[in-house]
Backbone as ProteinMPNN parsed JSONL, in Angstrom:
{"seq_chain_A": "MKLHINGQSVDIPDSIRTIEELLKHFDLSEKMLVVEHNENILQKEDHAKVELSEGHKIEIVHFVGGG", "coords_chain_A": {"N_chain_A": [[5.094, -5.783, 10.323], [2.54, -4.249, 8.479], [0.933, -5.025, 5.505], [-0.956, -4.528, 2.471], [-2.182, -7.082, 0.851], [-3.271, -8.498, -2.045], [-5.766, -7.285, -1.636], [-6.263, -7.693, 1.064], [-5.54, -6.982, 4.486], [-2.456, -7.762, 5.822], [-0.283, -9.05, 8.243], [3.177, -9.157, 8.301], [6.419, -10.553, 9.069], [8.853, -8.245, 10.384], [11.366, -8.695, 9.431], [11.222, -9.256, 6.759], [12.057, -7.626, 3.94], [12.032, -7.095, 1.197], [10.354, -7.507, -2.022], [11.119, -9.946, -3.146], [11.859, -11.449, -0.842], [9.368, -11.509, 0.395], [7.882, -13.094, -1.392], [9.287, -15.52, -1.117], [8.678, -16.038, 1.557], [5.952, -16.665, 1.4], [6.168, -18.944, -0.052], [6.203, -18.714, -2.863], [8.178, -18.149, -4.639], [9.151, -19.764, -6.689], [7.177, -19.971, -8.529], [5.332, -19.118, -11.541], [4.529, -15.867, -11.896], [2.932, -12.622, -11.545], [3.728, -9.541, -10.143], [2.403, -6.745, -8.553], [3.275, -3.665, -7.271], [2.271, -1.163, -5.252], [0.561, -0.267, -7.325], [2.197, -0.494, -9.563], [3.444, -2.569, -12.034], [5.839, -5.056, -11.625], [9.014, -6.068, -12.951], [10.545, -9.29, -13.008], [13.28, -9.224, -12.343], [13.402, -7.03, -10.705], [12.361, -7.708, -8.25], [14.103, -8.276, -6.104], [15.099, -5.798, -5.571], [13.111, -3.977, -4.84], [11.984, -2.417, -2.032], [10.015, -2.994, 0.882], [7.515, -1.281, 2.797], [5.575, -0.247, 5.636], [2.109, -0.456, 5.038], [2.195, -0.661, 2.258], [0.828, -1.552, -0.95], [0.263, -4.641, -2.382], [-0.176, -6.758, -5.101], [-0.536, -10.042, -6.096], [-0.419, -12.265, -8.655], [-0.695, -15.496, -9.68], [-0.019, -18.02, -12.101], [-1.879, -20.82, -13.19], [-1.616, -23.921, -14.601], [-3.474, -25.981, -16.86], [-6.138, -27.876, -18.343]], "CA_chain_A": [[4.721, -4.789, 9.354], [1.244, -4.529, 7.864], [0.836, -4.749, 4.076], [-2.228, -4.877, 1.839], [-1.831, -8.083, -0.16], [-4.46, -8.986, -2.752], [-6.967, -6.706, -1.06], [-6.412, -7.998, 2.492], [-4.499, -6.499, 5.383], [-1.677, -8.922, 6.258], [0.906, -8.778, 9.049], [4.328, -9.982, 7.947], [7.548, -10.258, 9.956], [9.649, -7.075, 10.025], [12.603, -9.132, 8.775], [10.972, -9.305, 5.319], [12.318, -6.261, 3.501], [11.88, -6.912, -0.251], [9.348, -8.336, -2.692], [11.698, -11.283, -3.267], [11.74, -12.097, 0.463], [7.941, -11.735, 0.619], [7.496, -14.253, -2.202], [9.867, -16.705, -0.463], [7.906, -16.232, 2.792], [4.694, -17.32, 1.035], [6.53, -20.098, -0.891], [5.78, -18.402, -4.229], [9.319, -17.688, -5.419], [9.41, -20.626, -7.841], [5.982, -20.001, -9.38], [5.207, -18.092, -12.569], [3.58, -14.899, -11.362], [3.084, -11.187, -11.788], [3.609, -8.801, -8.885], [2.157, -5.307, -8.66], [3.661, -2.995, -6.028], [1.717, 0.198, -5.263], [-0.03, -0.05, -8.65], [3.214, -0.595, -10.613], [3.804, -3.954, -12.32], [7.287, -5.231, -11.508], [9.744, -7.093, -13.687], [11.084, -10.261, -12.054], [14.611, -8.812, -11.89], [13.257, -5.962, -9.711], [11.817, -8.233, -6.992], [15.104, -8.187, -5.039], [15.458, -4.386, -5.364], [11.991, -3.183, -4.328], [11.853, -2.552, -0.583], [8.663, -2.883, 1.422], [7.278, -0.439, 3.97], [4.234, -0.305, 6.218], [0.995, 0.042, 4.258], [2.316, -0.841, 0.811], [-0.175, -2.389, -1.619], [0.862, -5.675, -3.212], [-1.078, -7.704, -5.759], [0.226, -11.177, -6.613], [-1.229, -13.127, -9.499], [0.112, -16.601, -10.201], [-0.666, -18.747, -13.17], [-2.101, -22.246, -12.949], [-1.811, -24.629, -15.863], [-4.576, -26.941, -16.853], [-6.733, -28.025, -19.658]], "C_chain_A": [[3.411, -5.213, 8.703], [1.271, -4.09, 6.399], [-0.571, -5.062, 3.611], [-1.889, -5.795, 0.675], [-3.109, -8.66, -0.731], [-5.748, -8.554, -2.048], [-7.194, -6.984, 0.415], [-5.254, -7.417, 3.283], [-3.788, -7.712, 5.984], [-0.485, -8.438, 7.077], [2.013, -9.723, 8.604], [5.466, -9.632, 8.896], [8.347, -9.056, 9.455], [10.941, -7.444, 9.312], [12.448, -9.23, 7.255], [11.056, -7.884, 4.786], [12.061, -6.026, 2.013], [10.752, -7.795, -0.789], [9.853, -9.773, -2.797], [11.555, -12.066, -1.958], [10.274, -12.403, 0.787], [7.466, -12.972, -0.15], [8.051, -15.546, -1.612], [9.071, -17.049, 0.794], [6.604, -16.988, 2.512], [4.905, -18.508, 0.104], [6.041, -19.919, -2.33], [6.954, -18.087, -5.151], [9.593, -18.522, -6.665], [8.24, -20.667, -8.821], [6.036, -18.897, -10.436], [4.131, -17.125, -12.099], [3.892, -13.488, -11.808], [2.853, -10.498, -10.451], [3.413, -7.321, -9.212], [2.442, -4.698, -7.288], [3.207, -1.546, -6.111], [1.297, 0.625, -6.674], [0.981, 0.003, -9.791], [3.581, -2.06, -10.809], [5.328, -4.055, -12.338], [7.805, -6.287, -12.473], [10.364, -8.024, -12.649], [12.441, -9.825, -11.502], [14.553, -7.689, -10.851], [12.767, -6.462, -8.348], [12.805, -8.097, -5.839], [15.434, -6.735, -4.684], [14.367, -3.574, -4.669], [11.799, -3.458, -2.838], [10.426, -2.27, -0.14], [8.637, -1.955, 2.636], [5.833, -0.609, 4.415], [3.194, 0.294, 5.274], [1.095, -0.126, 2.751], [1.244, -1.79, 0.3], [0.525, -3.351, -2.58], [-0.25, -6.531, -3.803], [-0.206, -8.784, -6.37], [-0.74, -12.064, -7.385], [-0.334, -14.242, -9.999], [-0.727, -17.437, -11.148], [-0.751, -20.223, -12.844], [-2.375, -22.893, -14.304], [-2.972, -25.606, -15.749], [-5.195, -27.019, -18.229], [-8.197, -28.309, -19.575]], "O_chain_A": [[3.203, -6.391, 8.413], [1.587, -2.942, 6.089], [-1.303, -5.784, 4.287], [-1.376, -5.353, -0.353], [-3.927, -9.234, -0.012], [-6.684, -9.338, -1.886], [-8.208, -6.562, 0.972], [-4.123, -7.369, 2.802], [-4.424, -8.582, 6.58], [0.236, -7.53, 6.662], [1.817, -10.936, 8.538], [5.484, -8.542, 9.468], [8.503, -8.868, 8.248], [11.549, -6.598, 8.656], [13.447, -9.282, 6.539], [10.234, -7.035, 5.131], [11.887, -4.881, 1.598], [10.266, -8.699, -0.109], [9.095, -10.714, -2.563], [11.166, -13.234, -1.98], [9.973, -13.436, 1.385], [6.729, -13.797, 0.39], [7.36, -16.565, -1.606], [8.818, -18.223, 1.066], [6.202, -17.849, 3.295], [3.947, -19.026, -0.469], [5.529, -20.858, -2.939], [6.747, -17.788, -6.327], [10.212, -18.028, -7.607], [8.323, -21.343, -9.847], [6.698, -17.875, -10.251], [2.972, -17.503, -11.924], [4.952, -13.198, -12.363], [1.915, -10.82, -9.722], [4.135, -6.733, -10.017], [1.917, -5.157, -6.274], [3.699, -0.785, -6.944], [1.628, 1.713, -7.143], [0.661, 0.491, -10.874], [3.986, -2.727, -9.858], [6.013, -3.255, -12.975], [7.125, -7.269, -12.77], [10.673, -7.598, -11.536], [12.724, -10.032, -10.322], [15.552, -7.422, -10.183], [12.763, -5.695, -7.384], [12.395, -7.83, -4.71], [15.987, -6.469, -3.617], [14.662, -2.593, -3.986], [11.493, -4.579, -2.434], [9.73, -1.428, -0.707], [9.604, -1.862, 3.392], [4.982, -1.063, 3.649], [3.365, 1.404, 4.772], [0.163, 0.234, 2.033], [0.807, -2.701, 1.002], [1.274, -2.937, -3.465], [-1.152, -6.973, -3.092], [0.754, -8.485, -7.081], [-1.737, -12.546, -6.848], [0.67, -13.986, -10.663], [-1.947, -17.548, -11.022], [0.182, -20.806, -12.293], [-3.254, -22.461, -15.049], [-3.378, -25.992, -14.653], [-4.804, -26.304, -19.152], [-8.855, -28.463, -20.604]]}, "name": "protein", "num_of_chains": 1, "seq": "MKLHINGQSVDIPDSIRTIEELLKHFDLSEKMLVVEHNENILQKEDHAKVELSEGHKIEIVHFVGGG"}
């Protein structure tokens, strides 16, 4: 399946069906982040509910600590 992730076209396995699974695939599930799905900001509790389809737009912003 082809998604648009952070402005780039990315092929992901068809077995990835939800935002939660996508984050696990990219090893981001434990990071503090914000996910936007088709221009809608998601709450963390919705990551497991939102299903992905061909062509969806995903923006993932994760926070990095530092000083």
